[in-house]
N, CA, C and O of each residue as an XYZ file, in Angstrom:
752
protein
N     -12.143     19.737      6.022
C     -13.111     18.757      6.602
C     -13.515     17.710      5.119
O     -14.564     18.058      4.577
N     -12.999     16.856      4.650
C     -13.929     16.665      3.673
C     -15.345     15.823      4.189
O     -15.712     15.808      5.364
N     -16.271     14.923      2.730
C     -16.872     14.204      3.239
C     -16.607     13.425      4.293
O     -15.897     13.789      5.231
N     -17.545     11.533      4.142
C     -16.853     11.348      4.364
C     -17.076     10.223      3.191
O     -16.257      9.365      2.861
N     -18.035     10.378      2.788
C     -17.393      9.765      0.939
C     -15.959     10.745      0.389
O     -14.876     10.310      0.782
N     -15.940     11.525     -0.145
C     -14.272     11.775     -0.410
C     -12.983     11.217      0.697
O     -11.846     11.205      0.224
N     -13.088     10.968      1.499
C     -11.845      9.883      2.746
C     -12.600      8.784      1.927
O     -12.568      8.764      0.696
N     -13.147      8.050      2.536
C     -13.533      7.000      1.905
C     -13.097      6.345      0.408
O     -12.775      5.195      0.109
N     -13.217      7.487     -0.348
C     -12.609      7.145     -1.784
C     -11.834      7.314     -1.334
O     -11.457      6.428     -0.566
N     -10.855      8.785     -1.480
C      -9.492      8.319     -1.735
C      -8.504      7.921     -0.310
O      -7.304      8.109     -0.110
N      -9.520      7.326      0.513
C      -8.119      6.209      1.468
C      -8.444      4.977      0.842
O      -7.684      4.026      1.025
N      -9.622      4.821      0.015
C     -10.501      3.335     -0.736
C      -8.488      3.307     -1.549
O      -7.561      2.652     -1.073
N      -8.425      4.081     -2.600
C      -7.635      4.335     -4.328
C      -5.967      4.009     -3.366
O      -5.214      3.055     -3.561
N      -5.849      4.719     -2.726
C      -4.514      4.699     -1.676
C      -3.632      4.201     -1.062
O      -2.475      4.540     -0.815
N      -4.785      2.601     -0.598
C      -4.618      2.269      0.078
C      -4.676      1.193     -1.137
O      -3.546      0.707     -1.093
N      -5.600      0.337     -2.553
C      -5.659     -0.251     -3.747
C      -4.115     -0.063     -4.062
O      -3.245     -0.932     -4.003
N      -3.922      1.819     -4.555
C      -3.044      1.860     -4.753
C      -1.934      1.174     -4.665
O      -1.333      0.820     -5.679
N      -1.565      0.927     -3.593
C      -0.016      1.250     -2.212
C      -0.268     -0.048     -2.604
O       0.291     -0.446     -3.626
N      -1.261     -1.053     -1.774
C      -0.784     -2.692     -1.837
C      -0.736     -3.501     -3.222
O      -0.169     -4.585     -3.361
N      -1.262     -2.966     -3.990
C      -1.348     -3.463     -4.919
C       0.539     -4.342     -5.110
O       0.343     -5.526     -5.384
N       1.206     -4.212     -5.076
C       2.585     -4.727     -5.120
C       2.795     -5.818     -4.291
O       3.457     -6.781     -4.675
N       2.321     -5.761     -3.249
C       2.289     -6.790     -1.967
C       0.919     -7.153     -2.332
O       0.873     -8.258     -1.790
N       0.281     -7.064     -2.632
C      -0.854     -8.422     -2.789
C      -0.670     -9.292     -3.710
O      -1.441    -10.248     -3.627
N      -0.204     -9.311     -4.250
C       1.027    -10.513     -4.978
C       1.615    -11.059     -4.951
O       1.703    -12.158     -5.499
N       2.936    -10.013     -3.658
C       3.739    -10.878     -3.374
C       2.778    -11.566     -2.255
O       3.284    -12.680     -2.388
N       1.889    -11.751     -1.359
C       1.743    -11.865     -0.514
C       0.857    -13.006     -0.790
O       0.561    -13.757      0.139
N       0.160    -13.319     -2.613
C      -0.442    -14.620     -2.760
C       0.821    -15.659     -3.289
O       0.982    -16.879     -3.278
N       1.806    -14.210     -3.866
C       2.861    -15.538     -3.593
C       3.078    -17.090     -2.920
O       2.888    -18.289     -3.122
N       3.772    -15.839     -1.704
C       4.243    -16.256     -0.452
C       2.586    -17.387      0.087
O       2.675    -18.492      0.622
N       1.691    -16.907     -0.150
C       1.135    -17.825      0.323
C       0.879    -19.419     -0.770
O       0.452    -20.476     -0.307
N       1.134    -19.275     -1.739
C       1.628    -20.544     -3.122
C       2.290    -21.101     -2.771
O       2.535    -22.017     -3.556
N       3.214    -21.155     -1.344
C       4.629    -21.645     -0.955
C       4.372    -21.897      0.795
O       5.322    -22.061      1.561
N       3.153    -21.894      1.177
C       3.084    -21.931      2.680
C       2.617    -23.283      2.565
O       2.246    -23.716      1.474
N       2.601    -24.250      3.996
C       1.500    -24.553      4.430
C       0.617    -24.230      4.680
O       0.466    -23.304      5.476
N      -0.697    -25.075      3.902
C      -2.001    -23.991      4.301
C      -2.041    -24.289      6.072
O      -2.456    -23.241      6.565
N      -1.859    -24.967      6.808
C      -2.166    -24.449      8.658
C      -1.764    -23.621      8.866
O      -2.278    -22.957      9.766
N      -0.038    -22.885      7.852
C       0.054    -21.886      8.644
C      -0.060    -20.660      8.202
O       0.644    -19.658      8.326
N      -1.629    -21.009      7.354
C      -2.032    -19.555      6.517
C      -2.120    -18.601      7.610
O      -1.395    -17.608      7.638
N      -3.600    -19.045      9.166
C      -3.279    -18.091      9.216
C      -2.640    -17.159     10.288
O      -3.036    -16.043     10.625
N      -1.049    -18.190     10.976
C       0.322    -17.014     11.017
C       0.221    -15.791     10.297
O      -0.346    -14.726     10.539
N       1.096    -16.318      9.102
C       0.948    -15.877      7.560
C       0.557    -14.186      7.957
O       1.213    -13.161      8.138
N      -0.809    -14.542      7.969
C      -1.861    -13.515      7.741
C      -1.499    -12.635      8.635
O      -0.787    -11.682      8.319
N      -1.832    -12.781      9.581
C      -1.501    -12.061     11.066
C      -0.360    -11.558     10.425
O      -0.637    -10.641      9.651
N       0.924    -11.868     10.488
C       2.561    -11.781      9.890
C       1.317    -10.378      9.090
O       0.451     -9.794      9.741
N       1.606    -10.159      7.604
C       1.201     -9.534      6.906
C       0.370     -8.826      7.275
O       0.053     -8.004      6.415
N      -0.428     -8.710      8.648
C      -1.762     -7.223      8.668
C      -0.988     -6.709      9.925
O      -1.256     -5.625     10.444
N       0.201     -7.733     10.485
C       0.626     -6.660     11.755
C       2.128     -4.952     10.844
O       2.602     -3.908     11.294
N       2.284     -6.116      8.793
C       3.498     -5.253      8.603
C       3.112     -3.449      8.266
O       3.497     -2.284      8.171
N       1.876     -4.586      8.194
C       0.230     -3.233      7.327
C       0.192     -1.602      8.539
O       0.399     -0.394      8.422
N      -0.288     -2.782      9.859
C      -0.257     -1.819     10.605
C       0.556     -0.716     11.208
O       0.209      0.411     11.560
N       1.972     -1.436     11.248
C       3.908     -1.061     11.574
C       3.265      0.192     10.291
O       3.300      1.401     10.521
N       2.781     -0.322      9.146
C       2.979      1.600      8.134
C       2.471      2.113      8.522
O       2.722      3.314      8.624
N       1.413      1.559      9.004
C      -0.581      2.693      8.802
C       0.731      3.789     10.356
O       1.221      4.897     10.138
N       0.942      2.887     11.843
C       1.578      4.232     12.475
C       2.558      4.588     12.423
O       2.947      5.523     13.123
N       3.443      3.848     11.411
C       5.102      5.164     10.949
C       4.379      6.110     10.254
O       4.882      7.201     10.521
N       3.051      6.294      9.168
C       2.753      7.411      8.823
C       1.950      8.427      9.499
O       1.896      9.637      9.719
N       1.498      7.590      9.663
C       0.769      8.360     11.136
C       2.030      9.589     12.257
O       2.302     10.737     12.611
N       2.243      8.659     12.301
C       3.663      9.464     13.538
C       4.858     10.902     13.247
O       5.242     11.938     13.791
N       5.139      9.793     11.568
C       5.736     11.053     10.891
C       4.566     12.171     10.296
O       4.754     13.348      9.985
N       3.098     11.253     10.246
C       2.780     13.046      9.741
C       2.159     13.782     10.355
O       1.542     14.773      9.963
N       2.298     13.233     11.697
C       1.934     14.323     13.232
C       3.031     15.069     13.207
O       2.873     16.277     13.385
N       4.174     14.632     13.019
C       5.803     15.357     12.995
C       5.391     16.216     12.307
O       5.210     17.333     12.791
N       5.135     15.968     11.055
C       5.486     17.350     10.088
C       4.283     18.123     10.267
O       3.973     18.414      9.112
N       3.562     18.544     10.916
C       2.525     18.929     11.620
C       2.780     20.899     11.984
O       1.834     21.677     12.110
N       4.562     21.381     12.103
C       5.024     22.322     11.645
C       5.110     22.577     10.585
O       4.730     23.697     10.243
N       5.670     21.620      9.550
C       5.645     21.744      7.588
C       3.732     22.879      7.215
O       2.619     22.373      7.071
N       3.990     23.962      7.189
C       2.277     24.318      6.649
C       1.781     22.713      5.237
O       2.409     22.067      4.398
N       0.331     22.757      5.756
C       0.249     21.389      4.460
C       0.228     21.540      3.012
O       0.404     20.464      2.441
N       0.062     22.576      2.211
C       0.791     22.642      0.611
C       1.569     22.251      0.507
O       1.518     21.522     -0.483
N       3.019     22.219      1.235
C       4.522     21.971      1.532
C       4.076     20.034      1.755
O       5.105     19.427      1.461
N       3.263     19.298      2.040
C       3.662     18.259      1.877
C       3.064     18.182      0.446
O       3.463     17.102      0.011
N       2.528     18.610     -0.224
C       2.623     18.150     -1.555
C       3.435     17.962     -2.918
O       3.263     17.671     -4.101
N       4.735     18.420     -1.719
C       6.122     17.754     -2.177
C       6.588     16.161     -2.566
O       7.661     15.752     -3.010
N       5.215     15.362     -2.181
C       5.176     14.288     -1.937
C       5.500     13.472     -2.624
O       6.319     12.558     -2.524
N       4.452     13.983     -3.805
C       4.375     13.482     -4.588
C       5.071     13.144     -5.453
O       4.670     12.632     -6.498
N       6.880     13.501     -5.003
C       7.888     13.166     -5.791
C       8.342     12.140     -5.599
O       9.289     11.721     -6.264
N       7.566     11.212     -4.268
C       7.562     10.035     -3.688
C       7.211      8.918     -4.795
O       8.098      8.291     -5.374
N       5.793      8.719     -5.043
C       5.538      8.176     -5.896
C       5.905      8.305     -7.285
O       5.940      7.300     -7.994
N       6.201      9.522     -7.769
C       6.399      9.637     -8.526
C       7.641      9.053     -9.095
O       7.762      8.231    -10.003
N       8.560      9.665     -8.354
C      10.117      8.478     -8.449
C       9.968      6.974     -8.842
O      10.628      6.426     -9.724
N       8.882      6.299     -7.963
C       8.644      5.382     -7.816
C       8.033      4.432     -9.046
O       8.109      3.205     -9.125
N       7.278      5.551    -10.174
C       6.881      5.347    -11.191
C       7.395      4.786    -12.097
O       7.248      3.721    -12.697
N       8.355      6.070    -12.155
C      10.140      6.223    -13.215
C      10.371      4.331    -13.328
O      10.159      3.651    -14.332
N      10.998      3.694    -11.580
C      11.754      3.089    -10.791
C      10.955      2.117    -12.110
O      11.326      1.413    -13.049
N      10.226      2.378    -11.771
C       9.174      0.587    -12.149
C       8.774      0.919    -13.577
O       8.511     -0.126    -14.173
N       8.661      1.780    -14.189
C       9.021      2.169    -16.133
C       9.552      1.257    -16.163
O       9.364      0.094    -16.520
N      11.333      2.659    -15.160
C      12.441      1.738    -16.397
C      12.578      0.225    -16.181
O      12.979     -0.469    -17.116
N      12.318     -0.229    -15.194
C      12.784     -1.660    -15.133
C      11.459     -2.475    -15.462
O      11.285     -3.463    -14.749
N      10.622     -2.248    -16.307
C       9.818     -3.197    -16.370
C       9.244     -4.575    -16.710
O       8.293     -5.312    -16.449
N      11.145     -4.453    -17.953
C      10.661     -5.762    -18.106
C      12.248     -6.886    -17.200
O      13.121     -7.675    -17.560
N      12.054     -6.627    -16.696
C      13.341     -7.573    -16.153
C      12.168     -8.236    -15.328
O      11.002     -7.930    -15.577
N      12.455     -9.050    -14.449
C      11.786    -10.625    -13.987
C      12.206    -10.036    -12.771
O      13.353     -9.619    -12.613
N      10.551     -9.940    -11.147
C      10.800    -10.010    -10.181
C      11.675    -10.260     -9.426
O      12.165    -11.327     -9.793
N      12.298     -9.798     -8.340
C      14.732    -10.436     -7.944
C      13.592    -10.908     -6.380
O      14.272    -11.500     -5.541
N      12.752    -10.807     -6.136
C      12.321    -10.831     -5.110
C      11.909    -12.345     -4.194
O      11.178    -13.017     -4.922
N      12.110    -12.917     -3.109
C      12.516    -14.334     -3.252
C      11.223    -14.853     -2.162
O      11.248    -13.940     -1.337
N      10.107    -15.823     -1.710
C       8.823    -15.729     -1.285
C       9.807    -17.125     -0.483
O      10.587    -18.023     -0.802
N       9.333    -16.722      0.366
C       9.951    -17.411      1.817
C       9.049    -17.291      2.610
O       8.594    -16.265      3.114
N       8.596    -18.939      2.821
C       7.253    -19.121      4.264
C       8.312    -18.670      5.675
O       9.419    -18.706      6.213
N       6.493    -18.119      5.701
C       6.527    -17.829      8.016
C       6.091    -16.230      8.174
O       5.806    -15.265      7.465
N       6.169    -16.437      8.973
C       4.949    -15.308      9.798
C       6.348    -13.737      9.439
O       5.941    -12.713      8.890
N       7.917    -13.883      9.877
C       8.722    -13.133     10.374
C       9.241    -12.937      9.061
O      10.029    -11.991      9.070
N       9.076    -13.599      7.625
C       9.571    -13.434      6.176
C       8.996    -12.329      6.029
O       9.462    -11.223      5.753
N       7.513    -12.809      6.306
C       5.638    -12.030      5.379
C       5.679    -10.596      5.997
O       5.469     -9.723      5.154
N       5.917    -10.108      7.361
C       6.104     -8.829      7.747
C       7.106     -8.044      7.584
O       7.133     -6.848      7.877
N       8.196     -8.852      6.984
C       9.060     -7.733      6.621
C       9.230     -7.591      5.073
O       9.804     -6.692      4.459
N       8.455     -8.935      4.495
C       8.508     -8.127      3.158
C       7.668     -7.101      3.040
O       7.882     -6.153      2.286
N       6.067     -7.286      4.205
C       5.140     -6.096      3.228
C       6.040     -4.451      3.735
O       5.815     -3.347      3.241
N       7.004     -4.758      4.781
C       7.508     -3.628      5.507
C       8.212     -3.360      4.643
O       8.003     -2.209      4.261
N       9.837     -4.412      3.514
C      10.315     -3.899      2.551
C       9.087     -3.180      1.415
O       9.179     -2.125      0.789
N       8.385     -3.803      1.428
C       7.625     -2.813      0.745
C       6.802     -2.140      0.267
O       6.169     -2.073     -0.787
N       6.941     -1.250      1.876
C       6.551     -0.123      2.624
C       6.459      1.086      2.109
O       5.496      1.851      2.053
N       8.272      1.264      1.487
C       7.597      2.530      0.626
C       6.775      2.985     -0.227
O       6.631      4.172      0.067
N       6.084      2.713     -1.206
C       5.226      3.122     -1.672
C       3.995      3.931     -0.965
O       3.239      4.834     -1.325
N       4.215      2.970      0.506
C       2.800      2.889      1.270
C       3.211      4.210      2.237
O       2.325      4.921      2.712
N       4.776      4.493      2.505
C       4.586      5.661      2.951
C       4.947      6.772      2.359
O       5.741      7.445      3.018
N       4.733      7.065      1.654
C       5.403      8.456      0.743
C       4.135      8.515      0.467
O       3.893      9.624      0.943
N       2.846      8.029     -0.075
C       0.966      8.384      0.030
C       0.444      8.410      1.399
O      -0.446      9.253      1.513
N       0.739      7.672      2.631
C      -0.131      7.057      3.683
C       0.564      8.593      4.338
O      -0.102      9.527      4.785
N       1.398      8.554      4.285
C       1.686     10.231      5.082
C       1.156     11.307      4.559
O       0.243     11.920      5.112
N       1.539     11.557      3.736
C       0.442     13.130      3.409
C      -1.080     12.925      3.562
O      -2.143     13.545      3.539
N      -0.704     12.034      3.684
C      -2.764     10.955      3.480
C      -2.798     11.312      4.681
O      -3.261     12.448      4.567
N      -2.693     11.205      5.372
C      -2.638     10.856      6.952
C      -3.128     12.930      7.596
O      -4.051     13.584      8.080
N      -1.112     13.122      6.903
C      -1.524     14.882      7.343
C      -2.154     15.914      6.802
O      -2.002     17.053      7.244
N      -2.957     15.623      5.755
C      -2.940     16.641      5.404
C      -4.702     16.943      5.975
O      -5.425     17.896      5.683
N      -4.933     16.038      6.652
C      -7.075     15.818      6.160
C      -7.568     15.672      7.499
O      -8.761     15.457      7.717
N      -6.046     15.859      9.108
C      -6.473     16.199     10.128
C      -7.312     15.028     10.549
O      -7.782     14.267      9.703
N      -7.596     14.793     12.383
C      -7.450     13.495     12.803
C      -8.581     12.827     12.840
O      -8.300     11.657     13.101
N     -10.043     13.005     12.678
C     -11.048     12.718     12.471
C     -11.110     12.022     10.316
O     -11.599     10.954      9.947
N     -10.717     12.656      9.777
C     -10.127     12.224      8.609
C      -9.767     10.891      8.562
O     -10.263      9.939      7.960
N      -8.489     11.023      9.559
C      -8.025     10.189     10.065
C      -8.006      8.647     10.193
O      -7.552      7.794      9.430
N      -8.607      8.548     11.334
C      -9.444      7.627     11.983
C     -10.006      7.230     10.543
O      -9.444      6.224     10.111
N     -11.083      7.825      9.591
C     -11.924      6.690      8.289
C     -10.338      6.187      8.145
O     -10.078      4.985      8.097
N      -9.449      7.067      8.091
C      -8.505      6.746      6.875
C      -8.316      5.392      6.973
O      -8.231      4.639      6.003
N      -8.251      5.082      8.067
C      -7.354      3.806      9.284
C      -8.620      3.079      9.130
O      -8.535      1.994      8.556
N     -10.035      3.548      9.617
C     -10.687      2.572      9.266
C     -10.858      1.496      7.458
O     -10.872      0.382      6.935
N     -10.950      3.039      7.244
C     -11.146      2.068      6.018
C      -9.749      0.751      5.346
O      -9.792     -0.297      4.702
N      -8.598      1.652      6.004
C      -7.541      0.488      5.415
C      -7.752     -0.611      6.553
O      -6.803     -1.395      6.587
N      -8.427     -0.789      7.191
C      -8.246     -1.597      7.992
C      -9.289     -2.529      7.379
O      -8.864     -3.681      7.455
N     -10.776     -2.461      6.663
C     -11.451     -3.230      6.142
C     -10.559     -3.540      5.112
O     -10.503     -4.665      4.614
N     -10.030     -2.831      4.850
C      -9.420     -3.338      3.084
C      -8.795     -3.929      3.243
O      -8.858     -4.771      2.348
N      -7.525     -4.304      4.370
C      -6.759     -5.388      5.284
C      -7.437     -6.892      5.310
O      -7.003     -7.935      4.822
N      -8.505     -6.673      5.959
C      -9.558     -7.389      5.924
C      -9.182     -8.077      4.527
O      -8.272     -8.843      4.209
N     -10.132     -7.560      3.893
C     -10.112     -8.240      1.870
C      -9.250     -8.957      1.242
O      -9.311     -9.961      0.532
N      -8.119     -8.015      1.764
C      -7.037     -8.297      1.528
C      -6.790     -9.618      1.980
O      -6.028    -10.398      1.409
N      -7.239     -9.790      2.693
C      -6.040    -10.982      3.568
C      -6.637    -12.884      2.864
O      -6.047    -13.952      2.704
N      -8.316    -12.313      2.606
C      -9.008    -13.216      2.526
C      -9.373    -13.326      0.869
O     -10.017    -14.335      0.579
N      -9.118    -12.628      0.015
C      -8.865    -12.306     -1.039
C      -7.514    -13.252     -1.388
O      -7.521    -14.274     -2.075
N      -6.505    -12.713     -0.814
C      -5.538    -13.694     -1.285
C      -5.278    -14.972     -0.928
O      -4.432    -15.702     -1.443
N      -6.373    -15.363      0.396
C      -6.420    -16.531      0.347
C      -6.929    -17.802     -1.030
O      -6.649    -18.974     -1.283
N      -7.941    -16.554     -1.729
C      -8.949    -17.625     -1.580
C      -8.168    -17.524     -3.513
O      -8.714    -18.152     -4.420
N      -7.170    -16.834     -3.711
C      -7.058    -16.585     -5.122
C      -5.465    -17.733     -5.048
O      -4.760    -17.825     -6.053
N      -5.083    -18.562     -3.651
C      -4.020    -19.364     -3.779
C      -4.796    -20.649     -4.357
O      -4.352    -21.163     -5.383
N      -5.519    -20.989     -3.965
C      -6.075    -22.223     -5.018
C      -6.823    -22.006     -6.428
O      -7.773    -22.722     -6.743
N      -6.452    -21.215     -7.068
C      -6.349    -20.081     -8.219
C      -4.487    -20.055     -8.934
O      -4.201    -18.958     -9.415
N      -3.304    -21.166     -9.006
C      -2.532    -19.975     -9.806
C      -2.615    -19.474    -10.615
O      -2.420    -18.264    -10.499
N      -2.848    -19.841    -11.559
C      -2.870    -18.966    -13.045
C      -3.654    -17.974    -12.797
O      -3.750    -17.409    -13.886
N      -4.311    -17.374    -12.002
C      -5.192    -15.743    -11.185
C      -3.506    -14.729    -10.835
O      -3.057    -13.684    -11.305
N      -3.169    -15.390    -10.138
C      -2.282    -15.296     -9.485
C      -0.655    -14.843    -10.064
O      -0.085    -13.814     -9.702
N      -0.142    -15.744    -10.926
C       1.003    -15.294    -12.310
C       0.277    -13.985    -13.382
O       0.957    -13.029    -13.755
N      -1.282    -14.174    -13.789
C      -2.210    -13.565    -14.349
C      -1.853    -11.984    -13.982
O      -1.152    -11.261    -14.689
N      -2.695    -11.465    -12.301
C      -1.932    -10.909    -11.602
C      -0.997     -9.677    -11.648
O      -1.085     -8.462    -11.826
N       0.541    -11.209    -11.239
C       1.242    -10.173    -10.899
C       2.582     -9.575    -12.749
O       3.600     -8.887    -12.830
N       1.879    -10.212    -13.619
C       2.405     -9.923    -14.476
C       1.109     -8.072    -15.451
O       1.336     -7.184    -16.272
N       0.069     -8.462    -14.698
C      -0.644     -7.442    -15.024
C      -0.262     -5.768    -13.902
O      -0.198     -4.588    -14.244
N      -0.074     -6.482    -12.451
C       0.436     -5.570    -11.737
C       1.707     -4.155    -11.899
O       1.716     -2.992    -11.496
N       2.832     -5.140    -12.827
C       4.377     -4.873    -13.968
C       3.427     -3.845    -14.438
O       3.654     -2.636    -14.484
N       2.564     -4.325    -14.710
C       2.390     -2.367    -16.201
C       1.416     -1.909    -15.620
O       1.269     -0.847    -16.226
N       0.327     -1.964    -14.576
C      -0.230     -1.094    -14.063
C       0.578     -0.219    -12.536
O       0.184      0.644    -11.751
N       1.183     -0.593    -12.614
C       2.185     -0.004    -11.137
C       2.488      1.384    -11.036
O       2.273      2.091    -10.051
N       3.330      1.952    -12.807
C       3.608      2.896    -12.587
C       2.820      3.818    -13.151
O       3.293      4.954    -13.180
N       1.610      3.641    -13.671
C       0.630      4.063    -13.751
C      -0.224      4.814    -11.792
O      -0.188      5.764    -11.009
N      -0.629      3.933    -11.950
C      -0.979      3.768    -10.504
C      -0.365      4.471     -9.147
O      -0.838      4.538     -8.012
N       1.327      5.154     -9.896
C       1.643      5.888     -8.913
C       1.786      7.717     -9.268
O       1.648      8.784     -8.671
N       2.057      7.333    -10.292
C       1.423      8.534    -11.332
C      -0.106      9.273    -10.626
O      -0.468     10.301    -10.054
N      -0.566      8.182    -11.036
C      -2.499      8.719     -9.985
C      -2.478      8.888     -8.776
O      -3.522      9.241     -8.227
N      -1.380      8.702     -8.068
C      -0.927      8.817     -6.497
C      -0.804     10.171     -6.228
O      -1.394     10.966     -5.496
N       0.465     10.244     -7.310
C       1.349     11.613     -7.264
C      -0.207     12.554     -7.071
O      -0.457     13.061     -5.977
N      -0.960     12.670     -7.993
C      -2.241     13.638     -8.154
C      -2.388     13.949     -6.774
O      -2.144     14.895     -6.025
N      -3.158     12.150     -6.674
C      -3.754     12.797     -5.003
C      -3.086     13.200     -4.778
O      -3.203     14.423     -4.857
N      -2.130     12.825     -4.427
C      -1.240     13.940     -3.641
C      -1.417     15.223     -3.368
O      -2.012     15.631     -2.370
N      -0.865     15.991     -4.318
C      -1.480     17.212     -4.963
C      -2.691     17.697     -4.694
O      -2.878     18.761     -4.103
N      -3.531     16.984     -5.092
C      -4.647     17.563     -4.694
C      -4.908     17.997     -3.392
O      -5.080     19.181     -3.100
N      -4.949     16.802     -2.381
C      -5.535     16.612     -0.933
C      -4.127     18.324      0.293
O      -4.088     18.882      1.389
N      -3.168     18.277     -1.390
C      -2.585     19.104     -0.345
C      -3.244     20.406     -0.419
O      -3.646     21.068      0.538
N      -3.324     20.761     -1.917
C      -4.025     22.453     -1.728
C      -3.263     22.101     -3.462
O      -4.090     22.199     -4.368
N      -2.126     21.805     -3.811
C      -1.519     23.124     -4.121
C      -1.846     22.582     -6.066
O      -1.076     23.167     -6.829
N      -2.832     21.615     -6.760
C      -3.441     22.147     -6.891
C      -5.357     22.105     -7.545
O      -6.008     23.147     -7.617
C-alpha cells in the first residue's frame, strides 16, 4: 500500500494521460451540440467514464490469480498505442463528432482502450483502499473535465490548438504511462 499522496499523484497522471484524447473529442462534440443539450451530453460522458472504471475494476479483480508483477506486462498496451499514434501522427483524425448523449457515451467508451490498458493494472496492483482513492480522484477529475470542456467551447481556437497538441503529446504520455505500470507492478 502506498501513501495517499502517492496514490493521488499516480491516479491523477493516469486519468489525465488517458483522458487527453477524450477531452478534446468531448470539446469538439460540445461545439456541435446545442447548449440546451450540454447537461445531457455531459451526463453521457460521465456514464461512459464510469463504465470504463467498472470494467477496469472488474477485469482487475479477475486477475487476482495472476501475480501482481505479471501485470507489468500491461505496459505493452499503452506502448503499442504510443507506437500506433506515432506512426499515424500526420494523419487527420477520422472520428466524426455527432450530437447526442448516446453518441457521447459510445465515443467515450470507444476511446477507452488506452484507459483500460492503464486503469486495469492500476486498480489491480494497489489493493482496495488505494483503488477507492483512485476512483475518488477519477471522479474529481471527471468533474473538472466536464466543467473545463464546457468552458472551452466558448473558445474554438483553444480547442483547435489542444487537438493539434494532443496528437504530438499523446504518444509520449502513453510511453510514460507504460513506465508507470512497470513501476507499479514491481518489475522496475
